[in-house]
N, C-alpha and C positions, 0 to 999 in steps of 0.2 A: 213979795212971792218966794217960796221955799227953792232951794237948790237940791236938785237930785244928785245923790252920792252914787257914784258909779262904783260897782263892787268887782273885784278880781274874781278869778277862778270859774266865770261863767255862771255865777250865782246870782240871780235875780229874784228868788224868792225863798222862802221857807222850804217849799216842796223841793227845790234844786238842792237845798242843803241836805235834807233829810234823805234825799236819794244818793248821797254818798255813803250812807249806812246800808246793810243788808236788807233792813226793813224798818218802817216807822216805829214798830215796836221796840227794835234793837236802839233806835235812836233815843226813844223814851227811856227805856232802862239805863243807857249811859248816861241821860240827865239825871237820873234819880227819880223818874216818875214811872207810873203803871204803864203798860204796853197799850192799853185803850187809849191812854192821853196821846201817844206817838199817833194813833190813827186818826183820832180828832184833830190834832194839830196839822197833820197831814191835809185832810180834807178842808179845813178851814184856811189852811197857808198863814197860819199864825202860831207863835209860841209864847206862852205867858211871860210878861216882864220879869217874873222872879227867878226865871231860868236864864237872864241875860249873861250873867259872868260864867255859869257852867257850860253854856253854849259856845261862847267864844272860846273857852279853854278846850272844850272837846273838838272844835273846829282845828284849833292850832295843833292837837295832837295827830291830827289826820293830814296836816300840812295845808290846811285851808286858811287862808287869810281872811279873817272876819273881825273887825273890832267892836267896840260897843256901840260905836257911831254907825257901823254897818248893820248891826242887829236891829237897832232903833229905825233905820230906814227901811229894812224888811218889813218890820211892823207896820210902818206907814204905808207902804205899798199893799200889804195884805189887809189893810183895814177895810171892813165891811164884808169880806169875803166870808161865806158859809154861815151868815147870821142866822 
């Protein structure tokens, strides 16, 4: 059985994380993606794996504690959403 990782800052989903930005489009721009991607990520509650390190770094710049393990946990939690 896998262990559930508790995340700080009240973040339990990518939606919670994206909500810390002015918009999903702004989050995507900061991550280096197009604005439509941000809206899709928000709706699906998933961010592609290739953005893992940049999202962890962006979170840190905002004072949000998110490790790579935390990113992976959010991906597991969002699995299957918005297929």
